[in-house]
C-alpha positions, 0 to 999 in steps of 0.5 A: 927604066921600067918593068918588062911586065904588062903596063910599060909602053916601052915594051910595045912601042916601035923604037928603032933609034933607041934600040940602035943606041942601046946596042951600039953606044954608051948606056947606064941608069941614074937615080932621079928620085928621093934623096938623090934629087933633094926630096924626101925618101921614097918621093918620086922626082919631077920635072922642076927638081930634075931640070934644076938638078941637071943644070946646077950639077949638085943635089939641091934640097927642094922647097918641099923638105925645106918647108917641112924642116921649118915646120918641125923647128917652128920657124914656119910659125914665125915666117914674116910673110905668112904672119903678115897675112894673119895680121892683115886679116886681124886688122881688117876683120877680113878673111884668110884664103888658103889656095893650092893643089890637093894631091897625094904627090908633092910636085906642086904642093904638099898637104902637110904645109896646108895643115901647118897653115891651118894650125898657124891660123888656129894659134892666132885665133882666126880659124873662123875667118879661114876659107880654103880653095881646093884645086884637085890633081889627077895628073901627079896622083890617081885620077879619082883620088880627089874624093878621098883626099877631100873627104879626109880633109873635110872630116879634119877641119870639121873636127878641129873647126879650122876653116871651111872649103869655099871653092873646088875645081880641077888643076886644069882651070887654076893652074894653066901655064899656057896663056889659056886665059879662058881657064884662068878666068873661070877659076878667078871668077869662081874664087871671087864668087862671081861665076861658076857652078853653085854647090852645097856639098863639095863631096857630092859634087866631086862624085857627080863629076866622076859619074859624068866622066869628069875626073880630078884634073878637069873638075869644073870650078864650083862655089860652095854655098852656105845659107844661099851665099858663097862660103868665102869669096875673095874680096877687098881687104882679104888675104891670100896664101897660095901654098903651092911651092912650084912656080911655073904653074901658078904664075898665070893665076897669081897675076890675075889677082895682083897685077894692076895692069893685068891684060889676060881678061877683064876684071876689077883689081881687088883692093888692099889684098894681101897676097903671100906665095909659098915661094918666089913665083916670078921676079917682079910680082907684087907679093910677099914671099914666104920662102926665097930661093937658095942662091946657086952659084955657077950652074951649067948655063953660066959656066958655058956662057962664062967661057964665051960659048954659044948655047940654045934652049928649045922646048914647047910651052909645057917644058919651056920653063924647065929648060930655061928657069929650072935648068938655069938654077931658078935664074929668069934671065938668059945668060950672055950667049944663050938663045931660047926658042919657044914653040907654043904647045897645041891649045888642046884639053887632052894631050892624048889626042895629039901624042906627037905634040910638038916633037917634029918642030922641036927636032927641026929647031935642033937640027937648025941649031946644029947647022948654026954650030951652037956649042951646047943645045938643050931640048926637051921633048914633052911627049913621054911625061905629058902623055904619060900623065893621061894614063892612056897606054896606047897614046903613050906608045904613040908619043914614045914612037913620035919622039924616037923618029925625031931622035933618029934624025938627030942621031944621023946628024950627029954621026955625020959630024967629026966632033960632036956628042949626044946625050939623051936622058929623062928627068923622072920616071913616068911613061914606063908604068901606065898600069899599076903592077900591084893594083892593076889600075891605070897609073898617071903618076911619076915613078921612083924608077931610075932613068936611062942615060945614053951617051953617043960620042963617036968613035966610042962605039961597041956592039953589045949583046942583049945580055950586056944591054940588060945588064947596063939597064939594071945598073944604076951608077950615078945621080941626075946631078952627074949630068951637069959635070958631064956636059961641062967635061964634054965641052972641055970646061972645068967643073966648078967646086960648087958642083957635087955631081961627078962627070960620067966621062971617066965612068965610061972610059972616054978620053976628051 
């Protein structure tokens, strides 16, 4: 829920469905950032955290603070998976490669985790063997913040003599999750020193990219040279630590390094490569894992399955992992009675060129699922978040309008049924602020704003005045984790004792 001031696409978008819902149905707002979703104070929420909070029905302390706590108590520096990489390098007299996203945000990685790895290498006297591979952001941080981040980082490692930058590229290449193997191949060939733009000064290269209209997310893979040779290509006997903690955007790239039967593109398997990941990226990857996921008992999907009810998850590629893996509390496999529909995202570089994305197809699948009488349907419209990340104001307006049109069809269907309920919400803020109110600059980042929660349960309908609607929007009466218990309550299922969230049904005075 954003400001009514300039920079909020919701103020310009024509959203008749949302307007109808706000006027006639139940509305409140929920906290979806910071401590309310297990993140540090003042940290914006994100899709991973949001879906796991909703699906688990509880506040889960996320990987980022867990890792920070381990750094503070010293256990980080005794972590077996991380120490294994260092010992491998010592034994083989090889290089330690640290790779991951450089960002002011903390959606996928956190810079303090990298600094702790550099300190760990220094404690073990292998700083001279450390090579850093930088993936610039521009999606969860400002489009041109990369230059400042890399400049500050370079100054720090030069003073402390804690490694050298070996490659640099935008996340578009190294963190693809849509099987665009040409992007992954370009990133892989750069990190292995085979192919890319050869440079000597990373800062000059970033500035040159900016000057040519290429910003952080899309900076082309570059290999840093020293004395005409790559500073640090990944090779036989080396060790790699991938310090991203979010799983979905790193699986594809990780597989290129570790799978013997890899089929994404032709490459030779690097021999005796020690590969450690900060978290568990996927069930069967042959890697060492520094921080295993916390076991979460009885998430929403499992409770629904245990009751013998049918459920379905629907999303396009960009958000498929969120309605499945993350909503299921980090469970890869579907629960009995759970069906899944994956609609491939359009293979385009700039989502703002197609702000409607796959909203229409997702809507059609939802209507089909309603006709097939699924007890629970979970769907994600990626438009607001993905287009919001581009910072393109007008494209975001069109994205919102595309989703609203589809929601209109779904609402009409729901209202024609005798027994039904429709919940509409978000997992974090983004699309409601595309111009920073303080600086006037384009914003591509997530926000700290509360998110709307709409509940349509016929016959609980009450026509509201504009003043009443604005009052409801201004009141934040719950957490994102309250959505899980609310779903179970609507289905007439008991809420497990492990869930700390509270059903919003009583808040609205609904009797099931």
